[in-house]
C-alpha positions in Angstrom: 12.1 169.1 37.5 15.0 169.5 39.9 16.9 172.7 41.3 20.3 172.9 39.5 21.4 176.4 40.7 20.6 178.9 43.5 21.5 182.6 43.9 20.7 185.7 46.1 21.2 189.3 46.4 20.6 191.9 49.2 20.7 195.7 49.4 24.0 197.2 51.0 22.3 199.2 53.7 21.8 197.3 57.0 19.2 198.7 59.3 19.4 197.5 62.9 16.6 197.5 65.7 18.7 200.3 67.3 18.6 202.4 64.3 14.6 202.2 64.5 14.7 203.3 68.0 15.7 206.7 66.9 12.2 207.5 65.2 9.9 204.7 66.4 8.3 204.0 69.9 10.0 200.7 69.8 13.0 198.8 71.1 15.5 196.0 70.1 13.9 193.8 72.9 10.5 194.5 71.8 11.1 193.7 68.1 13.2 190.7 68.9 10.8 189.0 71.3 7.8 189.4 69.1 9.3 188.7 65.6 13.0 187.2 65.8 14.3 190.2 63.8 17.6 191.9 64.9 18.4 193.6 61.5 17.1 193.8 57.9 18.8 194.9 54.5 16.9 197.9 52.9 17.1 199.3 49.4 18.6 203.0 49.5 20.4 203.7 46.4 19.9 200.5 44.6 17.0 199.5 42.2 15.1 196.4 42.7 15.9 195.2 39.2 19.7 195.4 40.0 19.1 193.0 42.8 16.9 190.6 40.9 19.6 190.7 38.0 22.4 189.8 40.4 20.4 187.0 42.1 19.7 185.7 38.5 23.3 185.8 37.3 24.5 184.1 40.6 22.0 181.2 40.3 23.1 180.8 36.5 26.8 180.7 37.6 26.0 178.1 40.3 24.0 176.0 37.6 26.7 176.0 35.1 24.4 177.1 32.3 24.2 180.4 30.5 21.3 182.8 29.9 21.2 181.6 26.6 20.3 178.2 27.5 17.0 179.4 29.4 13.7 178.4 27.9 11.4 180.6 30.3 11.7 183.1 33.1 9.1 183.4 35.9 9.4 186.4 38.3 7.5 186.7 41.6 6.9 190.2 42.6 4.3 192.2 44.4 5.3 195.7 43.7 8.2 197.7 42.0 8.6 201.0 40.3 7.6 199.9 36.9 3.7 199.2 36.2 5.0 197.8 32.7 7.1 196.4 31.4 7.1 193.2 33.7 9.9 192.9 36.0 10.7 189.6 34.2 11.2 191.3 31.0 13.8 193.7 32.3 15.7 190.8 34.0 15.6 188.9 30.5 17.4 191.7 28.7 19.8 192.4 31.5 21.1 188.9 31.6 21.1 188.2 28.0 18.3 185.8 27.7 16.1 185.4 24.8 13.2 183.2 26.1 9.6 184.3 27.1 8.9 185.4 30.6 6.0 186.4 32.9 5.4 188.0 36.2 3.1 186.8 38.9 2.1 188.3 42.2 1.3 185.4 44.6 2.4 187.7 47.5 4.8 185.7 49.9 3.9 182.4 48.5 5.1 183.4 45.1 7.9 181.1 45.0 6.1 178.0 45.6 3.3 179.3 42.9 6.3 179.9 40.6 7.6 176.2 41.1 4.2 174.9 40.4 4.1 176.7 37.1 7.5 175.5 36.3 6.6 172.0 37.0 3.6 172.3 34.7 5.8 173.7 31.8 8.3 170.8 32.2 5.4 168.3 32.1 3.6 169.9 29.1 6.3 171.1 26.8 8.9 168.5 26.3 11.2 171.0 24.6 11.7 173.0 27.8 15.1 172.3 29.5 15.7 175.2 31.7 13.6 177.6 33.8 14.6 180.5 35.7 12.6 181.5 38.7 13.4 185.0 40.2 11.7 186.4 43.4 12.5 190.2 43.8 10.8 192.1 46.5 10.9 195.5 48.2 8.0 195.3 50.8 9.8 198.2 52.8 8.3 200.6 50.2 4.7 199.3 51.0 4.7 200.2 54.9 4.2 203.2 56.9 7.5 204.0 58.5 5.8 205.6 61.5 3.8 202.4 62.2 5.9 200.2 64.4 3.4 197.1 64.0 4.4 196.8 60.3 7.4 198.5 59.4 9.8 196.7 61.6 8.8 193.4 60.0 10.2 193.7 56.4 13.4 193.8 54.4 14.3 193.9 50.8 16.1 191.3 48.7 16.2 188.8 45.8 16.5 184.9 45.5 16.6 183.1 42.4 16.6 179.2 41.3 17.5 177.6 37.9 15.4 174.4 37.1 16.2 171.6 35.0 14.6 168.5 34.1 14.3 165.8 36.7 12.1 164.0 39.1 13.1 165.7 42.2 9.7 167.4 42.9 7.4 164.9 44.7 4.3 167.0 45.6 3.0 170.6 45.5 -0.3 172.0 47.0 -1.4 175.4 46.4 -4.6 177.1 48.3 -6.2 180.3 48.3 -8.4 181.7 51.0 -9.9 185.1 50.1 -9.7 187.4 53.0 -8.9 190.8 51.6 -9.4 192.8 54.8 -6.6 191.2 56.8 -3.8 192.0 54.7 -3.8 194.6 51.8 -2.6 197.7 50.3 -4.7 200.0 47.8 -3.1 202.7 45.7 -4.8 205.4 43.4 -4.4 205.1 39.6 -3.8 208.0 37.3 -6.9 210.5 37.4 -9.3 210.9 34.7 -11.9 213.6 34.2 -14.6 210.8 34.3 -13.8 209.2 37.7 -16.7 209.5 40.3 -16.0 206.8 42.6 -14.2 207.0 45.9 -10.7 205.7 45.8 -8.3 204.7 48.6 -4.5 205.2 48.8 -2.3 204.2 51.6 0.3 201.9 53.1 0.0 198.2 53.8 -2.8 197.2 56.4 -2.1 194.3 58.4 -4.2 192.6 61.0 -1.4 190.6 62.7 -3.8 188.2 64.8 -5.7 187.0 61.5 -2.5 186.6 59.8 -0.9 184.5 62.5 -3.9 182.2 62.7 -4.3 181.7 59.0 -0.5 181.4 58.4 -0.2 178.6 61.1 -3.3 176.7 60.1 -2.8 176.8 56.4 0.8 176.0 56.5 0.1 172.9 58.7 -2.5 171.7 56.4 -0.3 172.0 53.2 2.8 170.6 54.7 0.8 167.6 56.0 -0.7 167.4 52.6 2.5 167.2 50.6 4.0 164.9 52.8 1.1 162.4 52.6 1.1 162.9 48.9 4.8 162.0 48.9 4.3 159.0 50.8 6.6 159.7 53.7 6.3 160.8 57.2 6.9 164.1 58.9 9.9 162.7 60.6 11.6 161.7 57.4 12.0 165.3 56.3 15.4 166.6 56.7 14.7 170.2 56.4 11.5 172.4 56.7 12.0 175.7 54.9 9.3 178.1 55.8 8.4 181.7 54.7 10.6 183.9 57.1 7.8 186.2 58.4 7.7 185.7 62.1 9.8 183.4 64.2 6.6 182.8 66.5 4.7 181.5 63.5 7.7 179.2 62.6 8.1 177.9 66.1 4.5 177.2 66.5 4.4 175.2 63.3 7.6 173.3 64.4 5.9 172.4 67.7 2.6 171.3 66.1 4.7 168.9 63.9 6.7 167.8 66.9 10.1 168.4 65.2 13.4 169.6 66.5 14.5 173.1 65.8 17.6 171.9 63.8 15.0 170.9 60.9 13.9 174.5 60.9 16.6 176.6 59.6 16.0 180.4 59.6 17.5 183.7 58.7 14.8 186.3 59.7 17.0 187.5 62.3 19.3 189.0 59.6 16.9 189.8 56.8 13.4 190.2 58.3 10.4 189.3 55.9 11.7 189.7 52.2 8.1 188.3 50.8 8.5 185.7 48.2 12.3 186.1 48.2 12.6 184.6 51.7 12.5 181.0 50.9 14.8 181.1 47.8 17.2 183.3 49.8 17.3 180.8 52.7 17.7 177.8 50.1 20.7 179.7 48.5 22.2 180.1 52.1 22.0 176.6 52.8 23.2 175.5 49.3 26.4 177.9 49.2 26.9 176.9 53.0 27.1 173.1 52.2 23.9 172.3 54.4 22.2 170.4 51.8 23.3 167.0 50.6 22.0 164.8 47.7 18.7 163.0 48.6 17.7 165.3 51.6 14.1 165.6 51.7 12.9 169.2 52.0 9.5 170.7 52.7 9.0 174.3 51.5 6.0 176.2 53.0 4.7 179.7 52.6 1.7 182.1 53.1 0.9 185.5 51.7 -1.7 188.3 51.4 -4.8 186.9 49.5 -4.5 184.6 51.4 -2.4 182.4 49.1 -0.6 179.5 50.6 1.4 176.6 49.3 3.8 173.8 50.1 6.2 171.6 48.2 8.1 168.4 49.0 11.4 168.0 46.9 14.4 165.9 47.1 17.7 167.6 46.7 
């Protein structure tokens, strides 16, 4: 497969670090030095499906095809207001597509998991010509907004890509390390008169030190793996697009690979951690900003709750 179109969408509300100082025991300096984040876009009066649809439409427009040309839709999403139907079903109807679709929850690595599924479809189903991948996330609805260790990290948004047939993906690696206690959220389901078990309900729980260690080690392993599978060296890579979770994680990975900062574009300062949407949003910014040229070697790498991790080597 190859990427033939990109799109993204953000909520209208910008929340700066200074705005958080009004109700949190924090400061702009505390947040920026620890995370690299200065502001984030938060859902207020929008619905997540609106952002998803806008990102999808922009990716379709950029690709030059119509929704009717799509053969499959994959939506990466952790949580939204609908238990059912799947968010991909809502997107399908809103953009005017008629193809089958599916949701997946790969947490922050969901975009790379989606690419791997799409690549498998292109390989096994010769009649498939176009696949839409949409990553739509609202992690700001998962956190405790009185807890400065988590709520300052996240923003909402959606990113999308349209995929066509090609030979631009050179290698993909997916990994999972079951470590539930380090990053999770539980919620109660509807009550029945027969429930006797104890149930938990609450905001996102994150053990930052555990997440940092696993993010760095897993990303380095996956990145080195896809580079080796692609028969190139780390110095041959033009752009490393990493999940935008924390600038310290990105810098640690970059230093471990002994690469210059120019190869590691980031937008975490503006958007914070938008979960699986972060890489396609960054990819869209680079595409629309004419920062990518044909033949560029790009490595994508992400990690998320589970822990799910993945990396991909593709040529633009």
